[in-house]
N, CA, C and O of each residue as an XYZ file, in Angstrom:
592
protein
N      28.139      0.008     14.571
C      27.369      0.686     13.481
C      25.925      0.599     13.796
O      25.448     -0.455     14.217
N      25.196      1.678     13.608
C      23.775      1.650     13.856
C      23.064      0.956     12.730
O      23.485      1.112     11.584
N      21.986      0.178     12.978
C      21.300     -0.581     11.935
C      20.619      0.286     10.902
O      20.558     -0.106      9.736
N      20.093      1.468     11.279
C      19.344      2.266     10.305
C      20.019      3.532      9.900
O      19.537      4.216      8.997
N      21.184      3.903     10.565
C      21.786      5.146     10.181
C      23.098      4.860      9.502
O      23.785      3.901      9.852
N      23.459      5.690      8.521
C      24.712      5.520      7.836
C      25.736      6.414      8.480
O      25.364      7.410      9.100
N      27.014      6.103      8.361
C      28.095      6.950      8.856
C      28.706      7.661      7.689
O      28.795      7.101      6.596
N      29.124      8.870      7.893
C      29.744      9.638      6.771
C      30.638     10.690      7.361
O      30.429     11.169      8.476
N      31.657     11.043      6.574
C      32.528     12.091      7.002
C      31.930     13.350      6.327
O      31.698     13.387      5.118
N      31.699     14.346      7.147
C      31.042     15.560      6.704
C      32.009     16.770      6.843
O      32.274     17.240      7.949
N      32.504     17.239      5.734
C      33.305     18.481      5.675
C      34.255     18.745      6.770
O      34.660     19.901      6.892
N      34.659     17.850      7.570
C      35.618     18.140      8.669
C      36.874     17.333      8.386
O      37.083     16.809      7.292
N      37.693     17.259      9.413
C      38.970     16.541      9.215
C      38.681     15.094      8.860
O      37.648     14.578      9.288
N      39.497     14.432      8.133
C      39.249     13.082      7.656
C      39.029     12.021      8.765
O      38.404     10.987      8.532
N      39.547     12.300      9.948
C      39.365     11.359     11.057
C      38.011     11.406     11.783
O      37.631     10.446     12.454
N      37.322     12.472     11.650
C      36.073     12.664     12.372
C      34.918     12.102     11.597
O      34.859     12.261     10.378
N      34.015     11.464     12.253
C      32.835     10.813     11.595
C      31.593     11.277     12.231
O      31.491     11.252     13.458
N      30.622     11.710     11.460
C      29.339     12.162     12.017
C      28.203     11.259     11.584
O      28.256     10.674     10.502
N      27.179     11.135     12.406
C      26.038     10.292     12.022
C      25.140     11.080     11.078
O      24.896     12.270     11.273
N      24.655     10.389     10.050
C      23.630     11.017      9.124
C      22.279     10.846      9.762
O      22.024      9.882     10.483
N      21.412     11.809      9.481
C      20.053     11.765     10.035
C      19.155     11.021      9.022
O      19.453     10.973      7.828
N      18.061     10.450      9.527
C      17.076      9.860      8.664
C      16.392     10.863      7.787
O      16.212     12.012      8.192
N      16.026     10.491      6.663
C      15.346     11.411      5.667
C      14.086     11.991      6.268
O      13.780     13.159      6.025
N      13.336     11.214      7.053
C      12.129     11.694      7.653
C      12.323     12.904      8.564
O      11.525     13.841      8.591
N      13.444     12.829      9.319
C      13.715     13.921     10.231
C      14.181     15.172      9.468
O      13.869     16.296      9.863
N      14.952     14.962      8.340
C      15.346     16.087      7.581
C      14.281     16.723      6.819
O      14.274     17.943      6.656
N      13.370     15.949      6.339
C      12.199     16.527      5.524
C      11.123     17.113      6.364
O      10.241     17.779      5.821
N      11.128     16.913      7.671
C      10.123     17.446      8.522
C      10.014     18.990      8.403
O       8.925     19.563      8.430
N      11.147     19.599      8.277
C      11.197     21.086      8.226
C      11.135     21.621      6.774
O      11.083     22.836      6.581
N      11.139     20.763      5.779
C      11.152     21.181      4.426
C       9.672     21.352      3.976
O       8.804     20.553      4.329
N       9.429     22.382      3.214
C       8.082     22.631      2.689
C       7.817     21.757      1.499
O       8.353     22.001      0.418
N       6.996     20.734      1.673
C       6.727     19.795      0.609
C       5.491     20.168     -0.123
O       4.682     20.896      0.453
N       5.239     19.723     -1.410
C       3.988     19.918     -2.111
C       2.873     19.206     -1.281
O       3.146     18.225     -0.589
N       1.632     19.709     -1.362
C       0.552     19.130     -0.613
C       0.378     17.646     -0.764
O       0.082     16.958      0.213
N       0.555     17.126     -1.978
C       0.323     15.674     -2.182
C       1.358     14.817     -1.483
O       1.089     13.655     -1.174
N       2.582     15.387     -1.216
C       3.637     14.638     -0.489
C       3.625     14.954      0.975
O       4.131     14.160      1.768
N       3.059     16.098      1.383
C       3.035     16.500      2.800
C       1.849     15.813      3.543
O       1.807     15.816      4.773
N       0.949     15.262      2.831
C      -0.203     14.564      3.420
C       0.315     13.447      4.361
O       1.017     12.545      3.904
N      -0.023     13.500      5.667
C       0.420     12.401      6.533
C       0.057     11.000      6.096
O       0.846     10.075      6.289
N      -1.149     10.813      5.496
C      -1.513      9.451      5.078
C      -0.586      8.993      4.025
O      -0.148      7.843      4.085
N      -0.240      9.799      3.050
C       0.584      9.440      1.963
C       1.974      9.075      2.517
O       2.555      8.072      2.101
N       2.498      9.862      3.431
C       3.781      9.585      4.010
C       3.830      8.255      4.797
O       4.765      7.461      4.693
N       2.735      8.069      5.604
C       2.733      6.825      6.414
C       2.608      5.586      5.545
O       3.269      4.572      5.773
N       1.758      5.690      4.557
C       1.630      4.551      3.645
C       2.915      4.220      2.914
O       3.259      3.055      2.718
N       3.620      5.273      2.513
C       4.885      5.051      1.819
C       5.948      4.464      2.761
O       6.820      3.703      2.341
N       5.851      4.842      4.054
C       6.903      4.336      5.028
C       6.590      2.950      5.545
O       7.448      2.339      6.182
N       5.385      2.419      5.299
C       4.960      1.167      5.882
C       5.868      0.002      5.500
O       6.234     -0.802      6.358
N       6.223     -0.093      4.268
C       7.072     -1.237      3.826
C       8.400     -1.259      4.535
O       8.837     -2.316      4.992
N       9.050     -0.128      4.638
C      10.372     -0.047      5.363
C      10.185     -0.334      6.796
O      10.995     -1.070      7.361
N       9.163      0.193      7.453
C       8.972      0.081      8.875
C       8.597     -1.395      9.218
O       8.973     -1.908     10.271
N       7.869     -2.038      8.327
C       7.361     -3.391      8.637
C       8.400     -4.439      8.180
O       8.411     -5.544      8.723
N       9.214     -4.149      7.265
C      10.182     -5.156      6.729
C       9.588     -5.891      5.560
O       8.371     -5.915      5.382
N      10.459     -6.501      4.745
C      10.059     -7.148      3.514
C       9.007     -8.283      3.701
O       8.013     -8.369      2.980
N       9.278     -9.116      4.677
C       8.340    -10.308      4.832
C       6.946     -9.841      5.227
O       5.953    -10.285      4.649
N       6.866     -8.934      6.223
C       5.549     -8.474      6.667
C       4.889     -7.644      5.555
O       3.689     -7.763      5.308
N       5.686     -6.809      4.897
C       5.119     -5.943      3.830
C       4.521     -6.781      2.699
O       3.566     -6.357      2.049
N       5.085     -7.973      2.464
C       4.593     -8.800      1.382
C       3.196     -9.402      1.684
O       2.496     -9.847      0.774
N       2.828     -9.405      2.907
C       1.524    -10.035      3.331
C       0.585     -8.934      3.880
O      -0.479     -9.271      4.399
N       0.932     -7.652      3.786
C       0.080     -6.580      4.303
C       0.037     -5.405      3.313
O       0.825     -5.326      2.370
N      -0.916     -4.498      3.568
C      -1.039     -3.255      2.792
C      -1.569     -2.200      3.695
O      -2.656     -2.354      4.251
N      -0.837     -1.123      3.863
C      -1.334      0.012      4.616
C      -2.417      0.739      3.758
O      -2.142      1.300      2.698
N      -3.640      0.686      4.285
C      -4.728      1.157      3.423
C      -5.212      2.570      3.728
O      -5.668      3.261      2.817
N      -5.129      3.034      5.003
C      -5.631      4.327      5.375
C      -5.075      4.760      6.676
O      -4.637      3.940      7.482
N      -5.083      6.076      6.901
C      -4.690      6.713      8.198
C      -5.897      7.435      8.614
O      -6.286      8.420      7.987
N      -6.544      6.954      9.716
C      -7.718      7.652     10.257
C      -7.334      8.277     11.557
O      -7.109      7.588     12.551
N      -7.259      9.581     11.555
C      -6.725     10.376     12.648
C      -5.342      9.934     12.987
O      -4.428     10.263     12.232
N      -5.100      9.222     14.046
C      -3.682      8.744     14.367
C      -3.672      7.242     14.357
O      -2.779      6.651     14.964
N      -4.602      6.589     13.709
C      -4.657      5.108     13.618
C      -4.432      4.676     12.176
O      -5.150      5.076     11.260
N      -3.404      3.841     12.007
C      -3.152      3.259     10.659
C      -3.883      2.019     10.529
O      -3.805      1.133     11.380
N      -4.657      1.925      9.391
C      -5.420      0.722      9.051
C      -4.597     -0.071      8.110
O      -4.245      0.393      7.025
N      -4.281     -1.282      8.517
C      -3.395     -2.159      7.709
C      -4.156     -3.398      7.405
O      -4.608     -4.098      8.311
N      -4.312     -3.696      6.081
C      -4.992     -4.920      5.660
C      -3.979     -6.050      5.660
O      -2.857     -5.889      5.180
N      -4.390     -7.232      6.218
C      -3.488     -8.388      6.290
C      -4.116     -9.547      5.547
O      -5.319     -9.530      5.285
N      -3.329    -10.557      5.201
C      -3.824    -11.678      4.363
C      -4.950    -12.440      5.095
O      -5.960    -12.766      4.470
N      -4.807    -12.719      6.348
C      -5.807    -13.517      6.998
C      -5.787    -13.311      8.527
O      -4.970    -12.528      9.012
N      -6.638    -13.973      9.286
C      -6.743    -13.706     10.700
C      -5.436    -14.175     11.489
O      -5.144    -13.688     12.582
N      -4.696    -15.122     10.877
C      -3.468    -15.562     11.541
C      -2.420    -14.413     11.519
O      -1.766    -14.135     12.524
N      -2.283    -13.753     10.329
C      -1.427    -12.647     10.276
C      -1.962    -11.544     11.180
O      -1.161    -10.840     11.795
N      -3.230    -11.364     11.286
C      -3.823    -10.297     12.150
C      -3.350    -10.503     13.606
O      -2.888     -9.576     14.271
N      -3.489    -11.758     14.068
C      -3.118    -12.033     15.458
C      -1.645    -11.891     15.712
O      -1.248    -11.328     16.732
N      -0.788    -12.404     14.781
C       0.624    -12.315     14.919
C       1.093    -10.873     14.934
O       1.913    -10.496     15.771
N       0.591    -10.073     14.033
C       1.083     -8.634     13.931
C       0.510     -7.806     15.085
O       1.085     -6.782     15.456
N      -0.568     -8.224     15.629
C      -1.139     -7.451     16.832
C      -0.158     -7.522     17.962
O      -0.073     -6.583     18.753
N       0.576     -8.580     18.073
C       1.602     -8.679     19.172
C       2.808     -7.828     18.888
O       3.556     -7.501     19.810
N       3.024     -7.460     17.651
C       4.183     -6.595     17.192
C       3.790     -5.156     17.044
O       4.606     -4.347     16.603
N       2.588     -4.802     17.388
C       2.017     -3.426     17.148
C       2.927     -2.364     17.658
O       3.240     -1.451     16.894
N       3.391     -2.396     18.900
C       4.256     -1.343     19.472
C       5.563     -1.237     18.783
O       6.084     -0.140     18.584
N       6.119     -2.383     18.405
C       7.403     -2.408     17.690
C       7.225     -1.707     16.346
O       8.066     -0.889     15.974
N       6.134     -2.010     15.594
C       5.886     -1.417     14.256
C       5.596      0.036     14.360
O       5.997      0.788     13.472
N       4.878      0.520     15.455
C       4.662      1.949     15.645
C       5.972      2.664     15.886
O       6.178      3.767     15.380
N       6.858      2.057     16.650
C       8.198      2.655     16.857
C       9.000      2.721     15.592
O       9.702      3.710     15.381
N       8.940      1.721     14.732
C       9.628      1.728     13.474
C       9.076      2.815     12.556
O       9.835      3.500     11.870
N       7.796      2.964     12.545
C       7.165      4.029     11.746
C       7.667      5.401     12.224
O       8.000      6.255     11.403
N       7.722      5.609     13.507
C       8.174      6.903     14.057
C       9.611      7.141     13.621
O       9.971      8.281     13.326
N      10.442      6.109     13.571
C      11.869      6.304     13.154
C      11.885      6.614     11.689
O      12.656      7.479     11.273
N      11.063      5.949     10.854
C      11.068      6.195      9.434
C      10.572      7.597      9.128
O      11.111      8.267      8.248
N       9.541      8.053      9.853
C       8.908      9.335      9.499
C       9.603     10.494     10.164
O       9.528     11.628      9.692
N      10.301     10.206     11.293
C      10.872     11.318     12.031
C       9.947     12.076     12.934
O      10.311     13.085     13.537
N       8.715     11.556     13.016
C       7.709     12.142     13.936
C       6.657     11.039     14.203
O       6.529     10.067     13.459
N       5.931     11.244     15.284
C       4.917     10.215     15.677
C       3.574     10.602     15.058
O       2.780     11.343     15.638
N       3.359     10.068     13.862
C       2.046     10.285     13.171
C       1.049      9.208     13.496
O      -0.163      9.407     13.407
N       1.605      8.001     13.895
C       0.766      6.815     14.142
C       0.859      6.491     15.604
O       1.952      6.299     16.136
N      -0.288      6.426     16.269
C      -0.326      6.023     17.678
C      -0.936      4.635     17.842
O      -0.733      3.979     18.863
N      -1.684      4.190     16.835
C      -2.348      2.850     16.973
C      -2.360      2.288     15.569
O      -2.389      3.025     14.584
N      -2.336      0.909     15.496
C      -2.495      0.211     14.187
C      -3.659     -0.760     14.349
O      -3.759     -1.513     15.318
N      -4.524     -0.701     13.355
C      -5.706     -1.614     13.290
C      -5.452     -2.569     12.140
O      -5.475     -2.174     10.974
N      -5.206     -3.847     12.479
C      -4.969     -4.864     11.463
C      -6.314     -5.488     11.124
O      -7.028     -5.951     12.014
N      -6.669     -5.501      9.815
C      -7.867     -6.012      9.314
C      -7.584     -7.066      8.205
O      -6.718     -6.848      7.358
N      -8.312     -8.199      8.216
C      -8.106     -9.162      7.159
C      -8.567     -8.502      5.799
O      -9.588     -7.816      5.750
N      -7.813     -8.726      4.759
C      -8.164     -8.219      3.408
C      -9.396     -8.921      2.901
O      -9.601    -10.101      3.187
N     -10.183     -8.249      2.186
C     -11.258     -8.919      1.453
C     -10.686     -9.895      0.419
O      -9.661     -9.592     -0.192
N     -11.307    -11.040      0.208
C     -10.703    -11.996     -0.755
C     -10.684    -11.379     -2.179
O     -11.618    -10.701     -2.607
N      -9.634    -11.637     -2.836
C      -9.442    -11.126     -4.223
C      -9.925    -12.179     -5.176
O      -9.661    -13.366     -4.989
N     -10.640    -11.747     -6.212
C     -11.062    -12.677     -7.224
C     -10.117    -12.562     -8.426
O      -9.761    -11.467     -8.861
N      -9.743    -13.683     -8.924
C      -8.831    -13.726    -10.096
C      -9.747    -13.403    -11.313
O     -10.959    -13.620    -11.307
N      -9.059    -12.862    -12.361
C      -9.840    -12.601    -13.595
C     -10.414    -13.905    -14.143
O      -9.777    -14.955    -14.055
N     -11.592    -13.835    -14.697
C     -12.242    -15.033    -15.247
C     -12.464    -14.912    -16.714
O     -12.787    -13.833    -17.210
N     -12.300    -15.983    -17.414
C     -12.531    -15.979    -18.844
C     -13.889    -16.729    -19.090
O     -14.229    -17.680    -18.385
N     -14.593    -16.281    -20.059
C     -15.816    -16.993    -20.537
C     -15.413    -18.334    -21.101
O     -14.438    -18.428    -21.847
N     -16.141    -19.364    -20.759
C     -15.839    -20.661    -21.308
C     -16.324    -20.802    -22.734
O     -15.737    -21.564    -23.502
N     -17.354    -20.109    -23.107
C     -17.800    -20.113    -24.457
C     -18.589    -18.839    -24.728
O     -19.202    -18.256    -23.834
N     -18.551    -18.424    -26.008
C     -19.282    -17.266    -26.413
C     -20.760    -17.491    -26.500
O     -21.206    -18.595    -26.810
N     -21.500    -16.501    -26.242
C     -22.991    -16.679    -26.361
C     -23.330    -16.923    -27.831
O     -22.855    -16.210    -28.715
N     -24.116    -17.889    -28.066
C     -24.394    -18.238    -29.511
C     -25.663    -17.605    -30.035
O     -25.818    -17.439    -31.244
N     -26.557    -17.256    -29.160
C     -27.772    -16.600    -29.690
C     -28.142    -15.448    -28.777
O     -27.539    -15.244    -27.723
N     -29.119    -14.721    -29.195
C     -29.609    -13.564    -28.457
C     -30.870    -13.888    -27.653
O     -31.538    -12.963    -27.190
N     -31.221    -15.172    -27.467
C     -32.467    -15.519    -26.840
C     -32.554    -15.033    -25.356
O     -33.660    -14.872    -24.841
N     -31.417    -14.802    -24.674
C     -31.476    -14.329    -23.295
C     -31.653    -12.875    -23.155
O     -31.906    -12.370    -22.061
N     -31.517    -12.138    -24.316
C     -31.596    -10.636    -24.234
C     -33.047    -10.228    -24.384
O     -33.680    -10.501    -25.404
N     -33.573     -9.566    -23.350
C     -35.021     -9.214    -23.403
C     -35.282     -7.827    -23.993
O     -36.387     -7.559    -24.464
N     -34.293     -6.955    -23.975
C     -34.496     -5.626    -24.533
C     -34.394     -5.746    -26.058
O     -33.393     -6.260    -26.558
N     -35.407     -5.283    -26.813
C     -35.457     -5.435    -28.249
C     -34.318     -4.675    -28.947
O     -33.770     -5.133    -29.949
N     -33.982     -3.517    -28.400
C     -32.896     -2.726    -29.056
C     -31.558     -3.432    -28.843
O     -30.749     -3.512    -29.768
N     -31.325     -3.924    -27.680
C     -30.027     -4.566    -27.419
C     -29.981     -5.923    -28.164
O     -28.909     -6.359    -28.583
N     -31.109     -6.565    -28.321
C     -31.171     -7.810    -29.055
C     -30.811     -7.571    -30.552
O     -30.057     -8.333    -31.157
N     -31.368     -6.508    -31.104
C     -31.122     -6.098    -32.481
C     -29.628     -5.779    -32.652
O     -29.021     -6.266    -33.606
N     -29.007     -4.974    -31.757
C     -27.655     -4.662    -31.863
C     -26.761     -5.847    -31.689
O     -25.725     -5.925    -32.349
N     -27.111     -6.785    -30.827
C     -26.298     -7.980    -30.622
C     -26.363     -8.856    -31.925
O     -25.330     -9.345    -32.382
N     -27.507     -9.037    -32.481
C     -27.617     -9.883    -33.669
C     -26.869     -9.242    -34.822
O     -26.249     -9.956    -35.610
N     -26.905     -7.869    -34.958
C     -26.184     -7.180    -36.017
C     -24.640     -7.370    -35.866
O     -23.916     -7.605    -36.833
N     -24.198     -7.252    -34.608
C     -22.737     -7.400    -34.381
C     -22.306     -8.816    -34.664
O     -21.215     -9.038    -35.189
N     -23.162     -9.803    -34.318
C     -22.816    -11.194    -34.582
C     -22.739    -11.474    -36.047
O     -21.858    -12.207    -36.495
N     -23.662    -10.896    -36.821
C     -23.541    -11.037    -38.321
C     -22.310    -10.450    -38.854
O     -21.688    -11.040    -39.736
N     -21.883     -9.235    -38.340
C     -20.644     -8.596    -38.785
C     -19.437     -9.460    -38.478
O     -18.533     -9.606    -39.300
N     -19.435    -10.042    -37.262
C     -18.310    -10.840    -36.845
C     -18.184    -12.109    -37.658
O     -17.074    -12.530    -37.984
N     -19.343    -12.744    -38.001
C     -19.341    -13.957    -38.757
C     -19.022    -13.746    -40.256
O     -18.462    -14.622    -40.915
N     -19.391    -12.579    -40.760
C     -19.150    -12.330    -42.180
C     -17.737    -11.846    -42.492
O     -17.233    -12.067    -43.594
N     -17.122    -11.213    -41.567
C     -15.818    -10.605    -41.845
C     -14.691    -11.205    -41.266
O     -13.570    -10.736    -41.466
């Protein structure tokens, strides 16, 4: 049994079995709406399947520039490791898409993400506000909040 293709009996005698084609190959000739036919959208959507669950959990396909896929990775260690698998991943993308849209992959470390932060305490006075109109509005809202 092939790892990526399913077997099915297609409208012939029960004993004959035909291989099913990948969806990417079938859709190549189908007229898709412009938002789905965009090569970048297709490549980004195919990345998780082509890369596999573990790799996809640590990466994000961010852009397709000409024929180069830009993939953001967690850190430089992932960048080095995935660089060695580049040709394998390009082959997997071609299988997923049914055509060779990606000829190169550029792995880049992701910018660090900041977690949401909460204020430790609310501002008690308007003394840091230099604009007189904003100071007036701030004090008025503080009075409303304290009275109601």
